[in-house]
DSSP file (Angstrom, degrees, kcal/mol; ACC not computed):
  #  RESIDUE AA STRUCTURE BP1 BP2  ACC     N-H-->O    O-->H-N    N-H-->O    O-->H-N    TCO  KAPPA ALPHA  PHI   PSI    X-CA   Y-CA   Z-CA
    1    1 A M              0   0    0      0, 0.0    44,-2.5     0, 0.0     2,-0.4   0.000 360.0 360.0 360.0 148.0   34.0  -80.7 -128.1
    2    2 A V  E     -A   44   0A   0     42,-0.2     2,-0.4    66,-0.1    42,-0.2  -0.916 360.0-167.1-111.9 139.5   37.0  -79.6 -126.0
    3    3 A K  E     -A   43   0A   0     40,-2.5    40,-2.6    -2,-0.4     2,-0.5  -0.977   7.9-154.1-123.4 135.1   39.1  -76.5 -127.2
    4    4 A Q  E     -A   42   0A   0     -2,-0.4    64,-2.6    38,-0.2     2,-0.5  -0.973  14.0-166.9-111.1 129.1   42.6  -75.7 -125.7
    5    5 A I  E     -AB  41  67A   0     36,-3.2    36,-2.4    -2,-0.5     2,-0.5  -0.954  12.6-149.0-119.5 121.1   43.4  -72.1 -126.0
    6    6 A R  E     -AB  40  66A   0     60,-2.7    59,-2.8    -2,-0.5    60,-1.2  -0.796  22.6-166.2 -89.1 134.0   46.9  -70.7 -125.4
    7    7 A I  E     - B   0  64A   0     32,-3.1     2,-0.4    -2,-0.5     3,-0.3  -0.973  11.1-157.5-129.0 132.7   46.7  -67.1 -124.0
    8    8 A D  E    S+ B   0  63A   0     55,-2.9    55,-2.5    -2,-0.4     3,-0.1  -0.889  71.9  41.2-109.0 134.3   49.3  -64.5 -123.7
    9    9 A G        +     0   0    0     -2,-0.4     2,-0.4     1,-0.4    -1,-0.1   0.377  67.4 133.0 117.2  -6.4   49.1  -61.6 -121.2
   10   10 A M        +     0   0    0     -3,-0.3    -1,-0.4     1,-0.1     3,-0.1  -0.669  17.4 161.5 -80.2 129.6   47.7  -63.3 -118.1
   11   11 A H        +     0   0    0     -2,-0.4     2,-0.3     1,-0.2    -1,-0.1   0.566  56.1  10.6-123.9 -16.0   49.8  -62.2 -115.0
   12   12 A C  S  > S-     0   0    0      1,-0.0     4,-1.9    24,-0.0     3,-0.5  -0.915  83.1 -86.1-154.9 175.7   47.7  -62.9 -112.0
   13   13 A M  H  > S+     0   0    0     -2,-0.3     4,-2.1     1,-0.2     5,-0.1   0.715 121.4  61.3 -66.0 -22.8   44.6  -64.6 -110.6
   14   14 A H  H  > S+     0   0    0      2,-0.2     4,-2.0     1,-0.2    -1,-0.2   0.876 104.9  49.2 -66.6 -39.7   42.5  -61.6 -111.5
   15   15 A C  H  > S+     0   0    0     -3,-0.5     4,-2.5     2,-0.2    -2,-0.2   0.939 110.1  51.8 -66.3 -44.0   43.4  -62.2 -115.2
   16   16 A V  H  X S+     0   0    0     -4,-1.9     4,-2.4     1,-0.2    -2,-0.2   0.916 110.5  47.3 -56.6 -44.9   42.5  -65.8 -114.8
   17   17 A G  H  X S+     0   0    0     -4,-2.1     4,-2.3     1,-0.2    -1,-0.2   0.866 110.4  52.3 -66.7 -37.3   39.1  -64.9 -113.3
   18   18 A A  H  X S+     0   0    0     -4,-2.0     4,-2.2     2,-0.2    -2,-0.2   0.908 112.6  44.9 -66.7 -43.4   38.4  -62.4 -116.1
   19   19 A V  H  X S+     0   0    0     -4,-2.5     4,-2.3     2,-0.2    -2,-0.2   0.932 112.9  51.7 -64.1 -45.3   39.2  -65.0 -118.9
   20   20 A K  H  X S+     0   0    0     -4,-2.4     4,-2.2    -5,-0.2    -2,-0.2   0.891 111.3  45.9 -59.0 -45.7   37.2  -67.6 -117.1
   21   21 A S  H  X S+     0   0    0     -4,-2.3     4,-1.6     2,-0.2    -1,-0.2   0.935 111.3  52.2 -64.5 -46.8   34.1  -65.3 -116.8
   22   22 A A  H  < S+     0   0    0     -4,-2.2     4,-0.5     1,-0.2     3,-0.2   0.926 113.2  44.7 -57.9 -44.6   34.3  -64.1 -120.4
   23   23 A L  H >< S+     0   0    0     -4,-2.3     3,-1.1     1,-0.2    -1,-0.2   0.864 108.3  56.3 -72.9 -35.5   34.4  -67.6 -121.7
   24   24 A E  H 3< S+     0   0    0     -4,-2.2    -1,-0.2     1,-0.2    -2,-0.2   0.780  98.4  64.2 -66.4 -24.3   31.6  -68.8 -119.4
   25   25 A E  T 3< S+     0   0    0     -4,-1.6    -1,-0.2    -3,-0.2    -2,-0.2   0.701  80.6 101.6 -66.5 -23.8   29.3  -66.1 -120.8
   26   26 A L  S X  S-     0   0    0     -3,-1.1     3,-1.7    -4,-0.5     2,-0.1  -0.401  83.1-106.0 -70.2 139.5   29.4  -67.6 -124.2
   27   27 A E  T 3  S+     0   0    0      1,-0.2    -1,-0.1    -2,-0.2     3,-0.1  -0.377 103.1  20.9 -62.6 130.9   26.4  -69.7 -125.4
   28   28 A G  T 3  S+     0   0    0      1,-0.3    18,-2.2    -2,-0.1     2,-0.3   0.257  85.2 131.6  96.9 -11.9   27.1  -73.4 -125.4
   29   29 A V  E <   +C   45   0A   0     -3,-1.7    -1,-0.3    16,-0.2    16,-0.3  -0.595  24.6 171.8 -77.0 130.4   30.0  -73.3 -123.0
   30   30 A T  E     +     0   0A   0     14,-2.7     2,-0.3     1,-0.3    15,-0.2   0.664  63.8  14.5-111.1 -27.1   29.6  -76.0 -120.3
   31   31 A K  E     -C   44   0A   0     13,-1.7    13,-3.0    -8,-0.1     2,-0.4  -0.959  56.1-170.4-155.2 137.5   32.9  -75.9 -118.6
   32   32 A V  E     -C   43   0A   0     -2,-0.3     2,-0.4    11,-0.2    11,-0.2  -0.992   3.2-179.8-129.1 132.9   36.0  -73.6 -118.4
   33   33 A D  E     -C   42   0A   0      9,-2.1     9,-3.0    -2,-0.4     2,-0.4  -0.996   9.5-170.0-124.6 121.7   39.3  -74.3 -116.7
   34   34 A V  E     -C   41   0A   0     -2,-0.4     2,-0.5     7,-0.2     7,-0.2  -0.920   3.4-163.3-114.5 141.7   42.0  -71.6 -116.9
   35   35 A S  E  >> -C   40   0A   0      5,-3.1     5,-1.8    -2,-0.4     4,-0.6  -0.989  12.9-171.3-125.2 121.0   45.7  -72.1 -115.9
   36   36 A L  T >45S+     0   0    0     -2,-0.5     3,-0.5     3,-0.2    -1,-0.2   0.912  91.9  52.9 -72.3 -46.5   47.9  -69.2 -115.1
   37   37 A D  T 345S+     0   0    0      1,-0.3    -1,-0.1     2,-0.1    -2,-0.0   0.860 118.3  34.7 -59.7 -37.8   51.0  -71.5 -114.9
   38   38 A E  T 345S-     0   0    0      2,-0.2    -1,-0.3   -32,-0.0    -2,-0.2   0.534 102.1-133.0 -91.3  -9.3   50.3  -73.1 -118.3
   39   39 A A  T <<5 +     0   0    0     -4,-0.6   -32,-3.1    -3,-0.5     2,-0.3   0.895  68.1 102.2  57.4  47.0   48.9  -69.8 -119.9
   40   40 A N  E   < -AC   6  35A   0     -5,-1.8    -5,-3.1   -34,-0.2     2,-0.4  -0.957  59.7-141.6-152.1 168.6   45.9  -71.6 -121.3
   41   41 A A  E     -AC   5  34A   0    -36,-2.4   -36,-3.2    -2,-0.3     2,-0.5  -0.983  10.5-152.5-131.7 144.2   42.2  -72.3 -121.0
   42   42 A V  E     -AC   4  33A   0     -9,-3.0    -9,-2.1    -2,-0.4     2,-0.4  -0.989  19.8-168.3-118.5 119.9   40.4  -75.6 -121.7
   43   43 A V  E     -AC   3  32A   0    -40,-2.6   -40,-2.5    -2,-0.5     2,-0.5  -0.922  14.1-160.2-112.3 127.9   36.8  -75.0 -122.8
   44   44 A E  E     +AC   2  31A   0    -13,-3.0   -14,-2.7    -2,-0.4   -13,-1.7  -0.944  33.4 149.2-102.7 130.9   34.1  -77.7 -123.1
   45   45 A A  E     - C   0  29A   0    -44,-2.5     2,-0.7    -2,-0.5   -16,-0.2  -0.989  50.0-111.6-158.5 159.1   31.3  -76.4 -125.3
   46   46 A E  S    S-     0   0    0    -18,-2.2    -2,-0.0    -2,-0.3   -44,-0.0  -0.863  91.0 -29.8 -94.3 118.6   28.6  -77.5 -127.7
   47   47 A D  S    S+     0   0    0     -2,-0.7     2,-0.4     1,-0.1    -1,-0.2   0.850  83.1 161.5  39.3  72.1   29.4  -76.3 -131.2
   48   48 A I        -     0   0    0     -3,-0.2    -1,-0.1   -20,-0.1     2,-0.1  -0.953  34.4-124.0-122.8 142.1   31.4  -73.1 -130.6
   49   49 A S     >  -     0   0    0     -2,-0.4     4,-1.8     1,-0.1     5,-0.1  -0.461  14.7-126.7 -86.2 154.3   33.6  -71.4 -133.2
   50   50 A D  H  > S+     0   0    0      1,-0.2     4,-2.7     2,-0.2     5,-0.2   0.881 112.2  60.3 -61.3 -35.1   37.2  -70.5 -132.7
   51   51 A Q  H  > S+     0   0    0      1,-0.2     4,-2.8     2,-0.2    -1,-0.2   0.889 102.8  48.6 -58.4 -44.8   36.3  -67.0 -133.7
   52   52 A A  H  > S+     0   0    0      2,-0.2     4,-2.0     1,-0.2    -1,-0.2   0.892 113.9  47.2 -66.8 -38.7   33.8  -66.6 -130.8
   53   53 A L  H  X S+     0   0    0     -4,-1.8     4,-1.6     2,-0.2    -2,-0.2   0.944 113.0  49.1 -63.4 -47.1   36.4  -67.9 -128.3
   54   54 A R  H  X S+     0   0    0     -4,-2.7     4,-3.0     1,-0.2     5,-0.3   0.928 112.2  47.6 -59.3 -47.7   39.1  -65.6 -129.7
   55   55 A E  H  X S+     0   0    0     -4,-2.8     4,-3.2     1,-0.2    -1,-0.2   0.929 107.1  56.1 -64.8 -44.3   36.9  -62.5 -129.6
   56   56 A A  H  < S+     0   0    0     -4,-2.0     4,-0.3    -5,-0.2    -1,-0.2   0.875 117.2  35.9 -50.9 -43.4   35.7  -63.2 -126.0
   57   57 A I  H ><>S+     0   0    0     -4,-1.6     5,-1.7    -3,-0.2     3,-0.8   0.878 117.6  49.4 -83.3 -40.7   39.3  -63.3 -124.8
   58   58 A E  H ><5S+     0   0    0     -4,-3.0     3,-2.1     1,-0.2    -2,-0.2   0.870 103.0  63.7 -63.8 -40.7   40.7  -60.5 -127.1
   59   59 A D  T 3<5S+     0   0    0     -4,-3.2    -1,-0.2    -5,-0.3    -2,-0.2   0.703 102.4  49.2 -62.2 -18.5   37.8  -58.2 -126.2
   60   60 A I  T < 5S-     0   0    0     -3,-0.8    -1,-0.3    -4,-0.3    -2,-0.2   0.280 128.9 -92.8-101.6   4.1   39.0  -58.1 -122.5
   61   61 A G  T < 5S+     0   0    0     -3,-2.1     2,-0.3     1,-0.3    -3,-0.2   0.603  84.6 117.4 102.3   9.1   42.6  -57.4 -123.5
   62   62 A F      < -     0   0    0     -5,-1.7     2,-0.4   -47,-0.0    -1,-0.3  -0.731  57.8-122.6-108.4 163.6   44.5  -60.7 -123.8
   63   63 A D  E     -B    8   0A   0    -55,-2.5   -55,-2.9    -2,-0.3     2,-0.6  -0.856  12.7-140.4-105.3 136.2   46.1  -62.2 -126.8
   64   64 A V  E     +B    7   0A   0     -2,-0.4   -57,-0.2   -57,-0.2     3,-0.1  -0.857  19.7 178.9 -93.6 123.3   45.1  -65.6 -128.2
   65   65 A V  E     -     0   0A   0    -59,-2.8     2,-0.3    -2,-0.6    -1,-0.2   0.863  64.9 -10.6 -92.6 -45.3   48.3  -67.5 -129.4
   66   66 A E  E     -B    6   0A   0    -60,-1.2   -60,-2.7     0, 0.0     2,-0.4  -0.996  49.9-158.3-157.3 146.8   46.7  -70.7 -130.5
   67   67 A I  E      B    5   0A   0     -2,-0.3   -62,-0.2   -62,-0.2   -17,-0.1  -0.994 360.0 360.0-128.0 129.2   43.3  -72.6 -130.4
   68   68 A K              0   0    0    -64,-2.6   -63,-0.2    -2,-0.4    -1,-0.1   0.308 360.0 360.0-141.9 360.0   43.3  -76.4 -131.0
């Protein structure tokens, strides 16, 4: 499955790296692409909940606007 996550609060490539690392640590995640310009992350994963994705991002200080 592929999830697109809109993220608020990313301002630099360090932010992008932090979000990418947090999402890659989740069990079942196979690929993560994070875009500063588009303020989003695209996650490929096997059976992962929106709540797990939201918590991984919000736990490091960013806000999740939408997951679809």
